[in-house]
C-alpha positions in Angstrom: 27.5 3.3 -1.9 24.7 3.0 0.8 27.4 4.5 3.6 28.3 7.8 1.7 23.9 8.3 0.6 23.1 8.1 3.6 21.1 4.4 3.0 20.3 2.4 5.9 21.8 -1.0 4.8 20.4 -3.5 7.9 16.9 -2.9 6.8 17.2 -3.5 2.4 17.1 -7.3 1.4 20.0 -8.2 -0.6 17.7 -7.6 -3.6 16.9 -4.6 -2.6 20.4 -3.1 -2.4 20.5 -5.0 -6.2 18.1 -3.0 -7.2 19.5 0.4 -5.7 22.8 -0.1 -7.2 21.7 -1.1 -10.7 19.3 2.5 -11.2 22.7 4.2 -9.2 24.8 2.8 -12.0 23.4 3.6 -14.7 22.2 7.2 -14.2 23.9 8.9 -17.2 22.1 6.2 -19.1 18.7 7.2 -17.1 19.2 10.7 -18.6 20.2 9.4 -22.5 16.9 7.2 -22.4 14.9 10.1 -21.3 16.6 12.7 -23.3 15.8 11.0 -25.8 11.8 10.5 -25.7 11.7 13.9 -24.4 12.8 15.1 -28.0 9.8 13.2 -29.6 7.2 15.9 -29.7 4.1 13.5 -28.3 1.6 16.1 -28.3 -1.7 14.0 -28.0 -3.0 15.1 -31.4 1.2 14.3 -32.9 -0.3 10.6 -33.6 3.5 9.7 -35.0 4.8 11.4 -32.3 2.7 9.2 -29.4 3.8 6.7 -31.0 6.8 6.4 -32.0 7.4 7.2 -28.8 5.4 4.2 -27.2 7.4 2.0 -30.4 10.5 3.1 -27.7 8.8 1.6 -25.0 7.5 -1.3 -26.1 11.1 -2.5 -27.4 12.7 -1.9 -23.9 10.3 -3.7 -22.3 10.0 -6.4 -24.6 13.8 -6.8 -23.9 12.7 -7.9 -20.3 10.4 -9.7 -21.0 7.0 -8.4 -21.9 4.7 -8.6 -24.3 3.4 -5.2 -25.6 0.8 -4.0 -28.1 -0.4 -1.2 -29.9 -4.5 -0.5 -28.8 -6.0 2.1 -32.0 -8.7 3.8 -31.1 -11.8 4.7 -33.7 -10.8 7.2 -36.4 -13.4 9.6 -35.3 -11.5 9.9 -31.6 -8.4 11.3 -32.9 -6.2 10.0 -30.8 -3.0 8.0 -31.6 -3.8 5.0 -29.1 -2.2 3.9 -26.0 0.7 1.0 -25.6 0.0 -1.7 -23.2 2.4 -4.9 -22.1 2.3 -7.1 -20.0 4.6 -9.3 -18.1 2.4 -12.8 -17.4 3.3 -14.8 -14.1 1.3 -16.4 -11.1 3.4 -15.8 -8.4 2.7 -12.0 -5.6 0.2 -10.0 -6.1 -0.7 -8.5 -9.2 0.3 -5.0 -10.1 -1.1 -2.1 -12.6 1.3 0.1 -13.5 0.3 3.3 -15.4 1.9 6.6 -17.0 0.9 8.7 -20.3 3.8 9.1 -23.0 0.8 12.3 -24.9 2.6 16.1 -23.5 0.6 19.5 -24.1 3.0 20.7 -26.8 2.0 20.8 -30.4 4.2 19.9 -33.1 4.4 23.9 -33.1 5.5 24.8 -29.8 8.9 26.9 -29.7 9.2 24.0 -26.3 10.4 21.2 -28.2 14.0 19.9 -26.4 15.5 18.7 -23.1 18.0 20.7 -21.7 19.9 19.5 -18.8 21.1 22.7 -16.3 22.9 22.0 -12.9 20.6 21.1 -10.7 17.4 20.0 -12.9 16.2 18.7 -16.3 13.9 21.3 -18.9 11.7 20.5 -21.6 8.6 18.9 -22.9 6.5 16.5 -21.2 10.1 15.9 -18.5 7.9 16.3 -15.2 3.9 15.3 -17.1 5.3 12.0 -17.4 8.0 11.0 -19.7 10.8 11.3 -16.6 8.2 9.3 -14.7 7.6 6.4 -17.7 11.8 6.0 -17.6 11.5 5.8 -13.9 9.2 3.0 -14.6 11.0 1.4 -17.2 14.3 1.2 -15.1 12.9 0.0 -12.0 11.7 -3.0 -14.4 14.8 -3.3 -15.7 16.1 -3.4 -12.1 14.3 -5.9 -11.2 14.5 -8.4 -14.3 18.8 -7.7 -14.1 19.2 -9.8 -10.6 16.0 -12.5 -11.4 13.1 -11.0 -9.4 10.5 -10.0 -12.1 10.6 -14.2 -12.7 7.0 -14.7 -13.2 5.7 -11.8 -11.5 2.2 -10.5 -12.7 2.8 -7.1 -13.3 0.9 -5.1 -16.1 1.5 -1.8 -17.9 -0.2 0.8 -20.2 0.9 4.3 -21.3 -1.9 5.9 -22.2 -1.8 8.3 -25.8 -4.2 10.7 -24.4 -4.2 11.6 -21.0 -3.6 15.1 -22.3 -6.6 15.8 -23.6 -9.0 12.5 -23.5 -10.6 10.5 -26.1 -14.4 10.1 -25.5 -16.7 7.9 -25.0 -14.0 6.7 -21.6 -15.4 3.1 -22.5 -14.2 3.3 -25.0 -10.6 5.2 -24.7 -10.0 3.8 -21.6 -12.6 0.2 -21.2 -9.2 -1.6 -21.6 -7.5 -0.2 -18.3 -10.6 0.0 -16.4 -10.5 -4.2 -17.2 -6.7 -4.6 -16.1 -7.9 -2.0 -13.2 -10.1 -5.0 -12.2 -8.2 -7.6 -12.2 -5.1 -5.8 -10.5 -4.3 -6.0 -6.6 -2.6 -2.2 -6.2 -1.8 0.3 -9.5 -0.2 2.3 -9.4 0.7 6.0 -11.0 3.4 7.6 -11.8 2.7 10.9 -12.6 5.2 14.5 -11.1 5.4 14.5 -7.3 6.6 17.1 -4.9 9.3 15.4 -2.6 7.7 13.3 -1.0 4.0 14.2 -2.1 1.8 11.6 -3.8 -2.0 11.3 -4.1 -4.2 9.0 -2.2 -7.2 10.8 -3.1 -7.9 13.3 -6.5 -11.0 15.2 -7.6 -13.7 14.3 -10.9 -14.8 17.3 -12.5 -17.9 18.2 -14.6 -20.0 20.5 -16.5 -23.0 22.9 -15.7 -25.1 24.8 -17.9 -27.3 27.6 -16.7 -29.5 28.8 -18.6 -31.8 32.2 -17.6 -34.9 33.5 -19.3 -37.1 37.0 -18.4 -39.5 39.7 -20.4 -38.3 41.2 -23.1 -39.2 44.7 -22.2 -38.3 48.6 -22.6 -35.5 49.4 -20.1 -37.8 51.9 -18.6 -39.9 49.3 -16.3 -37.7 46.8 -14.8 -38.7 45.9 -12.4 -42.9 46.3 -12.7 -45.0 44.0 -12.1 -45.8 43.2 -15.5 -42.1 43.0 -16.4 -40.2 41.8 -13.2 -36.8 41.7 -12.7 -35.4 40.5 -16.5 -32.9 37.8 -17.0 -29.7 39.6 -16.0 -30.7 40.3 -12.1 -32.3 36.0 -11.8 -28.8 35.1 -13.0 -26.8 37.5 -11.1 -29.4 36.6 -7.9 -28.2 32.3 -8.6 -24.6 33.1 -8.9 -24.4 35.6 -6.1 -26.5 32.2 -4.5 -24.4 29.6 -5.8 -21.3 31.3 -3.8 -22.9 32.0 -0.5 -25.4 28.5 -0.2 -23.2 26.1 -2.4 -19.2 27.3 -1.3 -17.9 26.4 1.1 -17.4 22.5 1.3 -13.9 21.6 1.1 -12.5 20.6 -2.4 -15.7 21.1 -4.2 -15.7 24.0 -6.6 -17.7 25.6 -8.9 -16.6 27.8 -10.9 -18.4 29.8 -14.5 -16.5 30.1 -16.8 -18.4 31.8 -19.4 -21.5 34.2 -19.4 -23.8 36.2 -21.5 -27.1 37.4 -22.1 -29.2 40.3 -23.2 -32.1 40.1 -25.9 -30.1 37.4 -28.5 -28.0 35.2 -27.9 -26.3 32.6 -29.6 -24.3 29.3 -28.8 -21.2 27.6 -30.6 -21.7 24.2 -30.4 -19.5 23.5 -27.2 -20.4 26.4 -25.6 -17.5 27.5 -25.3 -18.6 30.9 -27.9 -21.4 33.3 -28.2 -22.9 36.0 -29.7 -25.1 38.3 -28.4 -26.7 41.4 -29.5 -28.2 43.7 -26.7 -29.7 47.3 -26.6 -31.9 49.2 -24.3 -34.0 46.7 -23.2 -34.7 44.1 -20.1 -32.1 41.4 -21.0 -34.7 38.4 -22.2 -31.6 36.2 -22.3 -28.7 34.6 -19.9 -26.7 31.7 -20.1 -24.3 30.9 -17.8 -21.5 27.6 -18.0 -19.2 26.5 -15.1 -17.4 23.5 -14.0 -17.4 22.2 -10.8 -14.6 19.9 -9.2 -15.5 17.5 -6.0 -14.0 15.0 -4.1 -16.9 12.3 -4.2 -19.7 11.5 -5.7 -22.2 12.1 -3.1 -20.1 15.4 -2.3 -21.2 15.9 -6.3 -25.1 15.1 -5.4 -25.5 17.7 -2.8 -24.1 20.4 -4.5 -26.3 19.8 -7.7 -29.8 19.5 -5.1 -29.2 22.7 -3.5 -27.7 24.4 -7.2 -30.8 23.1 -9.1 -32.7 24.7 -5.9 -31.6 27.2 -6.0 -32.1 27.7 -10.1 -36.0 27.5 -9.2 -36.2 29.7 -6.8 -37.3 32.8 -9.4 -37.0 36.0 -9.0 -40.4 37.8 -10.7 -41.4 36.6 -14.1 -38.2 35.2 -14.7 -37.2 31.1 -15.2 -33.6 29.5 -15.1 -32.5 25.4 -15.9 -29.2 24.6 -14.6 -28.2 21.4 -16.3 -25.5 18.7 -15.6 -22.3 16.8 -17.7 -22.0 12.8 -17.1 -19.1 12.9 -14.8 -16.7 10.9 -17.5 -14.1 10.0 -15.1 -15.3 9.7 -11.2 -13.8 10.7 -8.0 -11.4 9.2 -6.2 -11.5 9.1 -2.8 -9.1 8.7 0.0 -10.0 5.2 0.8 -8.3 2.4 3.8 -6.9 0.7 1.1 -5.4 3.6 -0.9 -4.3 5.1 3.1 -2.2 1.4 2.8 -0.6 2.1 0.4 0.8 5.8 1.1 2.3 4.3 4.9 3.9 0.7 2.9 5.7 3.8 0.7 6.1 5.1 3.6 8.4 2.4 5.3 10.3 2.3 2.4 11.2 6.5 2.8 12.4 5.3 6.2 14.4 1.8 6.0 16.0 4.1 2.8 16.7 7.1 5.4 15.5 9.4 3.8 14.4 12.0 6.2 11.4 13.9 4.3 8.6 12.1 5.2 5.8 11.3 2.2 2.4 12.7 2.3 -0.6 12.7 1.0 -0.9 15.8 -1.9 -4.5 17.8 -0.7 -6.5 17.1 -3.5 -7.6 20.9 -4.1 -4.3 21.7 -4.9 -3.5 18.8 -7.8 -6.1 18.2 -10.7 -6.7 14.3 -12.8 -5.3 11.8 -13.8 -5.9 8.5 -15.2 -5.5 6.9 -11.8 -9.0 7.7 -11.4 -10.5 5.7 -14.1 -8.9 2.7 -12.1 -9.5 3.4 -8.4 -13.0 2.4 -7.9 -11.6 -0.8 -8.5 -8.5 -1.3 -6.6 -5.7 0.0 -4.4 -4.4 2.5 -5.7 -2.0 5.7 -5.0 0.0 7.9 -7.7 2.4 10.8 -7.6 5.0 8.2 -7.0 7.0 10.2 -10.5 9.6 12.5 -9.2 9.4 16.4 -8.5 8.7 19.0 -11.0 7.3 22.7 -11.5 5.6 24.3 -14.1 4.1 21.2 -15.9 1.8 22.5 -18.7 4.1 25.7 -19.2 7.7 26.5 -21.5 9.0 26.9 -18.4 8.4 22.9 -17.3 11.4 21.1 -15.6 12.4 18.3 -13.5 14.6 18.3 -10.4 17.5 16.4 -9.8 18.4 17.5 -6.3 16.1 14.3 -4.5 16.0 12.2 -7.8 17.4 8.5 -6.6 15.2 8.8 -3.2 12.9 9.5 -5.7 13.0 6.2 -8.7 14.7 4.4 -5.2 11.8 4.9 -3.4 9.3 4.4 -6.4 11.3 0.8 -7.3 11.5 -1.0 -4.1 8.1 0.0 -3.4 7.3 -1.8 -7.4 9.4 -4.7 -5.9 7.8 -5.1 -2.4 4.0 -5.3 -4.1 5.1 -7.6 -6.8 6.7 -10.2 -4.1 3.5 -9.6 -1.7 
């Protein structure tokens, strides 16, 4: 088995060889299990579906010694809750393994079924991230099979709302934070990319800009008593954001909607705007935007500069900018996170995998649950299977490097748990 697949026997212990052998002989079983959970719609707002998938994992984890519980969320949060599983051993390092069992696909989505098509699998959430959830389960099953799971300290949380967070975070993720603080390492199994993993992820927040000017007949704009009007002031501010704030690596400032005129009304979430404008100087302009950043220091620098620009107004205009609270912290590439990446590369080498593991560029990826615990524990993400087209009806999970990816992840869990 090892020589035929190019793996280096001499660099693996007998226990590790047993883990890999188990994962090889249960390959068909793994895909059958994945098909089962993919075919259950578990869109974030389909509470019954999310719980059904969670119950399947709970039964499997209990069969190998884990104690499980379902953490419900308050009714007003409109979220299904989370599966929590714990193996309370006293030997080795304590691990926190993270996944999510919800998807972006609602019950009425046309994309509902698992479909095995040669070198890839299509299906809702197959890569984001039911494949990663299955990977965790079978890595632990392999360890259970040869006894290496005995007396280990491993906790798992499969969240039911990663694709549509329930707020406030201290309630929806309070237990996860507690578990992170108690762990030595946190591993998340969001979909990978042929060796690409995440030791850093950006956080995001929203900002609101409100600009006012003097309403007057349009023929009077620029005159001393009228000034520039709200539209020109809004344009000045945005353009200066582009010229003077844009540029730092990993920093994104995006105005996602804007409207203005002589009268404007906003929906409660500011996503819908109703505007009236006549042949008059614009009196009001409203712009809503998002900002992504790699550290709180970067956020504060950007906010300071944006406030300075906002306050430097054109004649007879005023402007105010506000920023929402940051709910999920950024995840900079800490020394501890990079050390985990090095350990993963060592496993990659020991397995004889020819392509390296590497750190994804944070600017190319979104956020995930790992950011909730990263401030408290050395963390790494993107350990799941390679996929493509996540959040679309073309979502797939590739099988080309399937064995490399599940073996590498399983040995990472094993080795860290033995430290």
